[in-house]
C-alpha atoms as an extended CHARMM CRD file, in Angstrom:
* protein
*
        95  EXT
         1         1  MET       CA            -42.0550000000        1.4020000000      145.3950000000  PROA      1               0.0000000000
         2         2  LEU       CA            -44.9790000000        0.7890000000      143.0440000000  PROA      2               0.0000000000
         3         3  THR       CA            -44.7770000000       -2.3650000000      140.9390000000  PROA      3               0.0000000000
         4         4  PHE       CA            -47.4150000000       -4.8430000000      139.9190000000  PROA      4               0.0000000000
         5         5  GLY       CA            -47.5610000000       -8.3360000000      141.4280000000  PROA      5               0.0000000000
         6         6  ASP       CA            -44.2120000000      -10.0480000000      141.1440000000  PROA      6               0.0000000000
         7         7  GLY       CA            -42.7410000000       -7.0560000000      139.2970000000  PROA      7               0.0000000000
         8         8  VAL       CA            -39.0820000000       -6.2470000000      138.9410000000  PROA      8               0.0000000000
         9         9  LEU       CA            -37.6080000000       -2.8320000000      139.6090000000  PROA      9               0.0000000000
        10        10  VAL       CA            -34.5250000000       -2.1130000000      137.5050000000  PROA      10              0.0000000000
        11        11  HSD       CA            -32.5280000000        0.4130000000      139.4960000000  PROA      11              0.0000000000
        12        12  TYR       CA            -30.3860000000        2.5470000000      137.2080000000  PROA      12              0.0000000000
        13        13  GLY       CA            -28.5650000000        4.6810000000      139.7350000000  PROA      13              0.0000000000
        14        14  LEU       CA            -28.7560000000        7.0320000000      142.6390000000  PROA      14              0.0000000000
        15        15  LEU       CA            -29.7730000000       10.3860000000      141.2190000000  PROA      15              0.0000000000
        16        16  SER       CA            -31.2190000000       11.2290000000      144.6270000000  PROA      16              0.0000000000
        17        17  GLY       CA            -27.9530000000       10.3810000000      146.3790000000  PROA      17              0.0000000000
        18        18  ARG       CA            -29.9050000000        8.1700000000      148.8100000000  PROA      18              0.0000000000
        19        19  PRO       CA            -29.4360000000        4.3950000000      148.6530000000  PROA      19              0.0000000000
        20        20  LEU       CA            -32.4290000000        2.0930000000      148.5060000000  PROA      20              0.0000000000
        21        21  PRO       CA            -33.4770000000        0.7560000000      151.9150000000  PROA      21              0.0000000000
        22        22  ALA       CA            -32.0580000000       -2.6910000000      152.7160000000  PROA      22              0.0000000000
        23        23  ARG       CA            -35.6040000000       -4.1020000000      152.9690000000  PROA      23              0.0000000000
        24        24  CYS       CA            -35.9100000000       -3.6450000000      149.1900000000  PROA      24              0.0000000000
        25        25  PHE       CA            -33.4280000000       -6.4820000000      148.8210000000  PROA      25              0.0000000000
        26        26  THR       CA            -34.3360000000       -8.6710000000      151.7880000000  PROA      26              0.0000000000
        27        27  GLU       CA            -38.0170000000       -8.3550000000      152.7190000000  PROA      27              0.0000000000
        28        28  PRO       CA            -40.2440000000      -11.2060000000      151.5150000000  PROA      28              0.0000000000
        29        29  GLY       CA            -43.0410000000      -10.1050000000      149.2220000000  PROA      29              0.0000000000
        30        30  CYS       CA            -41.1860000000       -7.0490000000      147.9510000000  PROA      30              0.0000000000
        31        31  PRO       CA            -40.5720000000       -6.6710000000      144.2320000000  PROA      31              0.0000000000
        32        32  ARG       CA            -37.2480000000       -8.0250000000      143.0260000000  PROA      32              0.0000000000
        33        33  VAL       CA            -34.6640000000       -5.2620000000      142.6070000000  PROA      33              0.0000000000
        34        34  GLU       CA            -32.1010000000       -5.5740000000      139.8300000000  PROA      34              0.0000000000
        35        35  LEU       CA            -29.2080000000       -3.1320000000      139.8990000000  PROA      35              0.0000000000
        36        36  PHE       CA            -27.7910000000       -1.7080000000      136.7090000000  PROA      36              0.0000000000
        37        37  ARG       CA            -25.1370000000        0.9510000000      136.9480000000  PROA      37              0.0000000000
        38        38  LEU       CA            -23.7120000000        1.9070000000      133.5910000000  PROA      38              0.0000000000
        39        39  ARG       CA            -20.5250000000        3.2120000000      135.1820000000  PROA      39              0.0000000000
        40        40  ASP       CA            -19.8260000000       -0.2080000000      136.7600000000  PROA      40              0.0000000000
        41        41  THR       CA            -20.4830000000       -1.9300000000      133.4410000000  PROA      41              0.0000000000
        42        42  VAL       CA            -18.3090000000        0.3500000000      131.3270000000  PROA      42              0.0000000000
        43        43  HSD       CA            -15.4330000000        0.5760000000      133.7980000000  PROA      43              0.0000000000
        44        44  GLY       CA            -15.6190000000       -3.0480000000      134.9020000000  PROA      44              0.0000000000
        45        45  ASP       CA            -14.5380000000       -4.5560000000      131.5860000000  PROA      45              0.0000000000
        46        46  GLY       CA            -11.5380000000       -2.6790000000      130.2380000000  PROA      46              0.0000000000
        47        47  ARG       CA            -11.1460000000       -5.0420000000      127.2690000000  PROA      47              0.0000000000
        48        48  ARG       CA            -14.4060000000       -3.9830000000      125.6010000000  PROA      48              0.0000000000
        49        49  HSD       CA            -15.7140000000       -0.6900000000      124.3580000000  PROA      49              0.0000000000
        50        50  PRO       CA            -19.2490000000        0.6070000000      124.9580000000  PROA      50              0.0000000000
        51        51  PRO       CA            -20.4390000000        0.0560000000      121.3440000000  PROA      51              0.0000000000
        52        52  GLU       CA            -19.5370000000       -3.6200000000      121.6510000000  PROA      52              0.0000000000
        53        53  LEU       CA            -21.2690000000       -3.8500000000      125.0290000000  PROA      53              0.0000000000
        54        54  PHE       CA            -24.4890000000       -2.3300000000      123.7300000000  PROA      54              0.0000000000
        55        55  ALA       CA            -24.6760000000       -4.0030000000      120.3050000000  PROA      55              0.0000000000
        56        56  PRO       CA            -26.5920000000       -7.0660000000      121.6090000000  PROA      56              0.0000000000
        57        57  VAL       CA            -29.0110000000       -4.8350000000      123.5190000000  PROA      57              0.0000000000
        58        58  PHE       CA            -29.7250000000       -2.6420000000      120.4980000000  PROA      58              0.0000000000
        59        59  GLU       CA            -30.2380000000       -5.7360000000      118.3360000000  PROA      59              0.0000000000
        60        60  GLN       CA            -32.8020000000       -7.1180000000      120.7970000000  PROA      60              0.0000000000
        61        61  MET       CA            -34.5580000000       -3.7420000000      120.8300000000  PROA      61              0.0000000000
        62        62  ARG       CA            -34.7260000000       -3.7090000000      117.0050000000  PROA      62              0.0000000000
        63        63  ARG       CA            -36.2180000000       -7.2180000000      117.0650000000  PROA      63              0.0000000000
        64        64  GLY       CA            -38.8650000000       -6.1190000000      119.5780000000  PROA      64              0.0000000000
        65        65  LEU       CA            -37.6000000000       -8.4350000000      122.3200000000  PROA      65              0.0000000000
        66        66  LEU       CA            -37.0020000000       -5.7180000000      124.9080000000  PROA      66              0.0000000000
        67        67  ARG       CA            -39.9050000000       -3.6080000000      126.0150000000  PROA      67              0.0000000000
        68        68  THR       CA            -41.4710000000       -2.2990000000      129.1650000000  PROA      68              0.0000000000
        69        69  ALA       CA            -45.1760000000       -2.7370000000      129.7630000000  PROA      69              0.0000000000
        70        70  VAL       CA            -46.8320000000        0.4960000000      130.8390000000  PROA      70              0.0000000000
        71        71  SER       CA            -49.8030000000       -0.0530000000      133.1200000000  PROA      71              0.0000000000
        72        72  HSD       CA            -51.0660000000        3.5140000000      132.9060000000  PROA      72              0.0000000000
        73        73  ARG       CA            -49.9860000000        7.0580000000      132.1800000000  PROA      73              0.0000000000
        74        74  VAL       CA            -50.3450000000        9.9600000000      134.5610000000  PROA      74              0.0000000000
        75        75  GLY       CA            -50.1730000000       13.6110000000      133.5800000000  PROA      75              0.0000000000
        76        76  LEU       CA            -47.8680000000       15.8390000000      135.5840000000  PROA      76              0.0000000000
        77        77  SER       CA            -50.8020000000       17.7170000000      137.1050000000  PROA      77              0.0000000000
        78        78  ALA       CA            -52.1790000000       14.4200000000      138.5260000000  PROA      78              0.0000000000
        79        79  LEU       CA            -48.8630000000       12.8920000000      139.5840000000  PROA      79              0.0000000000
        80        80  ALA       CA            -49.0040000000       13.8250000000      143.2790000000  PROA      80              0.0000000000
        81        81  GLY       CA            -52.5130000000       12.3800000000      143.6280000000  PROA      81              0.0000000000
        82        82  ASP       CA            -51.5440000000        9.1790000000      141.8450000000  PROA      82              0.0000000000
        83        83  PHE       CA            -48.7050000000        8.6030000000      144.2980000000  PROA      83              0.0000000000
        84        84  GLN       CA            -51.1740000000        8.8610000000      147.1680000000  PROA      84              0.0000000000
        85        85  ALA       CA            -53.8710000000        6.6860000000      145.5440000000  PROA      85              0.0000000000
        86        86  PRO       CA            -52.3060000000        4.8010000000      142.6290000000  PROA      86              0.0000000000
        87        87  ALA       CA            -54.4880000000        3.4330000000      139.8770000000  PROA      87              0.0000000000
        88        88  VAL       CA            -54.6440000000       -0.3550000000      139.7540000000  PROA      88              0.0000000000
        89        89  GLY       CA            -54.6260000000       -2.4510000000      136.5900000000  PROA      89              0.0000000000
        90        90  THR       CA            -53.9410000000       -1.5160000000      133.0010000000  PROA      90              0.0000000000
        91        91  GLU       CA            -55.5530000000        1.3090000000      131.0890000000  PROA      91              0.0000000000
        92        92  ALA       CA            -57.6980000000       -1.2330000000      129.1860000000  PROA      92              0.0000000000
        93        93  GLU       CA            -58.8720000000       -2.8680000000      132.4470000000  PROA      93              0.0000000000
        94        94  ARG       CA            -59.9200000000        0.5050000000      133.9190000000  PROA      94              0.0000000000
        95        95  SER       CA            -61.8470000000        1.6000000000      130.7820000000  PROA      95              0.0000000000
């Protein structure tokens, strides 16, 4: 798992079908893992409908309060190499 410093990994689901290793949740020094499974959210609260659930999120996005910092971009042709020797720092710091 590649995150910066005290980064947080938001885990959206198991597209691979393989659960995250237990150490991701228990090992000291690992990034914090936050689980978000849309299915659990939608099915877990039968009194609300998805538009009502997402309205506060969309409002925060419109106000610019929710964003993800991107440390660097990697083209598809360089992706395998970046996994083996990831770039460190932001694009501005490496320039």
